[in-house]
C-alpha positions, 0 to 999 in steps of 0.5 A: 252423904245426906242429912240424917232424918233421925237425929237421936242416938243411932238415928232413933229419934226423929227431927223435932220429936218429943211432942204429941204431934211429932212426925216419924221419919219414913222407914217404908218405900213404895215400889212401882212398875213391878213385873206381873207375878213377881214374888215377895222372895225376889223383892226381899232378896233384891232390897235386902242389899240396902238394909234390914227389911222388917216387912214386905207387902206385895199388892195382890190382884193388881191390874196387869202392868200395875204391880206394886209393893211396900217394903219396910226397913228397920231405920229410915236411912236404909229406906232412903238409901234404897230409894236413892239407889234404885229409883228409875234404875232397878229393872226386874226381868219382865218389866217394861221400864225401871221401877219407881221407888220412893219414900212411902207417904203412908207409913203404917201397916199396909200404908194405912197411917199417913205421916202427919196427915189427915185420914182423908189423905191416906192412899196407896201412892208413891212419893215420900211425904218428905219429898223427892230426895235431890242431891242427897237432901231429904226435905223435912216435913212442914210441921211447926219448928223443926230442929236443924239436923246436925247428923249426916248419913254416910253410905257406900263405905268400904267394908274395912272402914273404922271410926278413926278413919271417918273421924280423920276425914270428916273433922275437917268440916267441923267438931264431931261429937259422935260417930256410929258405924253400923256393925254386921252390914252385908259386904259392900253395904257399910254405912255410918252416922256422924254427928257434928256440934252445929247444923252448919257443919253437917250441911258443909260436910254433906255439900262437900262430900255428896256426889 
């Protein structure tokens, strides 16, 4: 359970969106410490467990032992879920250590466009602009006044979960205004959004349920 970075309907609208300087939540992850010679198909097969992949960019010509890639998901919560589930855990055959998986600082094509950053800051590096996810909390960007999140992302749900079951469990933390259960998830990858009336209720739900 974590606070959702995109707080609009179905998680489409980022926190504090609406202005010309609005910052989009990251949908792209950086994957480092990959084995030399790894194929795009292998990456896509492994990381599609965490959501719908829109693009895989595998760096060609990387130095031996320095292979890396960008993987872009359809929604930011899938990217965060992948990062939290695999960072320093997932290890491919041929690797000397587990992969480094972080939210990519640069979210444009091939990592060219930084999140609310100047062009001089654009570079291929790991580490999300939002900071490392710790205990499910992703720190929002320091760009002016940012709306406090009222929506939480709930992952690792049972395949049979229903809106009614979620509502009965989470209404103990506050008044729920909306529940969105993702349809068509792969077995074992079910997730949902739950929106409360107040940010304090969302925070209480997160702190009470996050492991």
